[in-house]
N, C-alpha and C positions, 0 to 999 in steps of 0.2 A: 248303231247310237237312235236311232228309230227305236226300232225294240225298247234297251235301254231306260231315254224318255220316258217311253209310254211304262214301261213295267213302273218305273218310281211316280213318276208325275198321277197319271190319268189311272191307272189301277188300282192306288192304294187308295184314290176316294170313292172307284168301283166296289171296293172292296167293303167299305167303308156304309155305304149301299145294306152290301150286303148282310155283313152281319147283323147292321138296326131292324132289317126287317122281318131274322129269325128272332132279334129281343124280342119288338113287337108282339108275332105271333106268339112265342112261348111268355112272353109275361100274361098275355092276356088269359092263361092258364094258372095261373100263379097262385098257389092257396087249393087248387081242387083237387090235390091229392091223389093224381091221377101222374107216375111220372112218368108214361113209359106214353100217353097223349100230349103230354109237353115239348117230350123229346120230339116225335112226330111232326106233333104243329110247326114244329122250328126247323126241321130238316126241309119238310113240302117248301115251307116261305125262305129260306138258302139256295135252296135248288133251286127255285125257280130265278130268283132274282141271280142268280151266277151264272144262267145259262145268256144273262144280259152281256155279260165282261167279254170287250173285243181280249181274248186271247183263245189260245189252244189252250185249255187247262185239262193236268189232269188227277187225279183224287188221285196220292198217295196215300192220305192218315183220311179215311170217314168212320165211317157203321159201320161195317165191315165190308164181308165177303162179299159175294155176284148173290149166293144163294139167301144169304141170310142179309140180305140188304137191297129196297126196290132202288132205292135211291143215293149219292153219292157215297156209294159202292166203291174199294180201295179199288182201280183203276179206269173209274169211269170216266171221261172224256167228257168234258163243259166246256161251253165257249161259245159265241158267238164264231169266232173263225173255226167250228166242226160242222154249223148249222145255215151260217147263209154267208161263209167268204168266195167274194169278184172272184173272178181270173187276176189275176196280177197279186191279188190284194194278200197281204201279209202279216202276221199274225204270232207275238211274244206265248214262248213254249212255257208254261206256267205249267211246275209241281206246283199240290196244292194238300193242306192238310187242317182236318178242318176236323171242329166239335161245338156245333150247336144250339149246343144248349150245356155244356158244363156246369155239372148242379144240379140234375135233375132232379133228384129228392131234395135241394133246398128249397129252388120251384115249385112242386109238387106241394109241400109243407110250408110253402110263402117264411125260407131260412134265408141269411143273407148271405152277399157273394156269390151268386148267382149267373150265370155271363154266356155269350153266343162269343163265341173266338174263328180264326181262323189264323195261321201263319202260312204265304208264297216266296216263292225261290223258281230262280229260271229252274230249266231242264235240271235235276238228279241233283239242285239243291236244299234238300232236304232227307232224311234217315229215312226209308221205308219198314218204321217197324212192326211188328209182330203185336199184336193186342194181347199183350200180357203182362205179367209186372217187373217192376224194374226201381232198384231201389238209387232214389239221388239223396244230395247235400246242393245246395241251392243257394246264394251269398249275393250281393252288388259288390260292386267295382268299389268302392273301398276294400277286398277284404278277398278278390281275384287274387291267385296264384298259392294260397297259404290252404290251403283248404286241402283237405284224401280224405275222400272218401273210404279207406281205408283203414285210417287213422283212431284211434280211439275217439268216444266224442268229446270227452276230458279238451284230449289235443289241440281238435279242432277251434272250440274255445274259448280256451286261452289265442289262438293263432286270432280270431274271428277280434277276441274284446281289444288285441295286441292295440294292432292294425283300425279299431275307431275309435282309440285311447279310450276304453275306458273297463273298468271290473267286470268278469264277470257273471257276477250280479247284475246288474245293467244288462244283461243282452233277453232279449226272449228268441226263442227256439218256436217256428210251429209247425203242428204233423197229424195229418187225419189219424183219427181214435181211433188206431183198433186193437186187439187182446198180441196182430202180431210186433203191436211197438211195444208190448210193455216194460223190454227192458231198458230199450230207445228212450225213455219217457222216465225209467228211472236215472238212466244213465246222464242222464244231462238234469235230474232235479239232488243229485248226486254234485256235479260239477255244480249247480249252484246257481243254474240262472233257470229263468225266467221261463214256461212254457204256454201258449197256448193248442191247446188239441179241438179238430174240425170235425166236423161229418161227414161234410164233403166235398169236391175243390184244393182239390192240391193242387192244379195250375194259375189259379188266382191266384194261391198262397205264394205259390215261385216268385212267381212277378212282384207282391208283395213286397216281398224277400229284399229283392233289388231295387226299391223306389226307399228312398232316402226320406226321413216322416211318418214314415207308415209303424214306428213299431217294432214292429220284424225283421231281424238282422242275422235270419238263416229258419229252410228249409228241412228237415231230412225224413227219410223215413221209406216208405215202401208204398209206391202205386204204380198209374198205370205206363204207358211203352210210350203209347199213342199221346198221351199230357205232357210227358217230356222230352219230347221234339219241338211238340212248339211251344216250351214254355225254355227252349233252347231258339230259338228261331225270338223268340223275346230278349234271353237274355245279350243275343249278337246285336240288338237294338240299345238295350241299356248298357251298354256295358258292364253288365255281371255274369258269372259262371257257373255251370251246371256241374257236373260230377256224376254218371251213372252206371250200373251194371243193370244186367236183366236178372228175372228173378220168374224161376221155375220150380226152385224145390219145395215137393210144398212139408218140410219140419218149420221154414225159413219164414214162410210164410199164416202160418198156422192152418192150414185146413185141411180134411180130408184130402186122400190123395186119388176120390175118385172126382171128385169135384172139378180141379184142374187138367188136363188134358199126358198123358202118357209123357214121359222126358222123351222120347225116342218120336216120336210127332211129332211131338214141340223140337226140338232139335233138326229135321227133317222138310219143316215149317221153316227153319232159319238159315241151315242154309239154302232153298228154294228160293228165298231172299238178300242169298248173297251176304250172309251172315255166317262164316265158320269157327269161329273163337264164339262161345258162347258168355264167353267171363272174361270176356273185353269195356275195358273201364270206358267210356264212354265221355269225350270232352266237349264245350260245349260247342267248337267249332268236328265233331264227328259228327251229331245228333242235325247240324246248322251251316250244313261249308259250306251253304251257297251264300255269293259273294250281294247279291240283291233280292236282301230280306223283305219282307213289304207283314208287319204285323196285326192284326186288326183286334179287337176286340169291347162289345156295348151292354152295357150292363144288365140286366132282365130283373135283380130282384137289389137294395141297397145291400153294399159293400165298403170294403175300404179306400179301393180306389175310385170307383166307377159308383154312382147313381144308377138303382132301377127306371124301371120304364115309370112313368106316367100319364095317364088318360085322363084328358079334361073335353071341356062340349066341342072345341072349335078343331080337336086334335091329338096328338101327342105328344112327347118331349120322349129326347132320348139323351143320353148321355158314353162317347165313346172315347178311344184311346187309339190313336192309329203312328204306328214307327216306324222307319224304315233304316237301312243303314247306311243306304249311301249319303243322305241326308243328312243323316243324324238327325233328323226333328222327332221327336215329341207330344205330340199335340193331341190336345184334349178340346173335345169333340163333346157343344152344348148342340143338338140342335130342335128344333121346335116343326114337328108335321103338322104342314095347314089342311084345312079340313073344312068343307061351303061352302060355303057364299062371296062375293066383296068385302058384306054389310059384316064376316066375323069376326068376333073383339078376342084380340088375340094378347093375353097376359102373360108376364115374364113370370 
């Protein structure tokens, strides 16, 4: 019971600190045009704070394999439970999926909707997804149970519209603007729905699709598999739904075969991760099966859900979202980080 309480009540605030630190570090590089540097400082800041969290954490989705990622690599152990545990002291075992800077190009170019984000669950509570592509459809609570990733776009839009009590023409679908989505875009337009095309950031877009009032009613299309798992964690907290399938066919992706690993290599990698059916359709519970899930995100630049980091003379201000499955609390946290002496004037 103690672990459950710590997982739910204490760690959610710790993970808030982790996301805030990454967002602040990344926001200082906003508009400088160096996406790799923006991501690097976000990773460093997230890693540093993560190691102060009272847990025995394990990265299951991160910056990549150990050989290519010096920090927050898949399998990395983090938290004070590994560094400074005293005899007899116990810490919760936590699996963590991180994206220290979702929307690296958005941050580098000063665009909207860049966020720092993580999802956490008890051990084995998040799918250890490979860093390949994933076809996804994401909807909010009202449309849960009526979508089918294998159905024609028009049929899915009809079902979403019926559940929302509106016409297809009143729906807005969000998708990444990529050549691989030309048919998807044409199908949405032919069905009569509106479509919003984005350059990057399908994770934050998926969350927007599950929140009433954003005027986004579904996310469709192919993005990253790691982002799909983190989106699923958010859906568990928001009562939304995601359906997804891994994609590694270069023809579907619209890329040259030498731009992605050979099929045999991908299948071997999937098998080593326990994924034996590469064509499996994953639902929300498959991607994020944990009973105790925490989702945290902090805005780096302004977006549909979160404001970006503000810097001022006496410190900085962050805007974050923290959600949990157990308490069903969805908290928007507006934090002023005060710097300077006791005479510093703070303006809200």
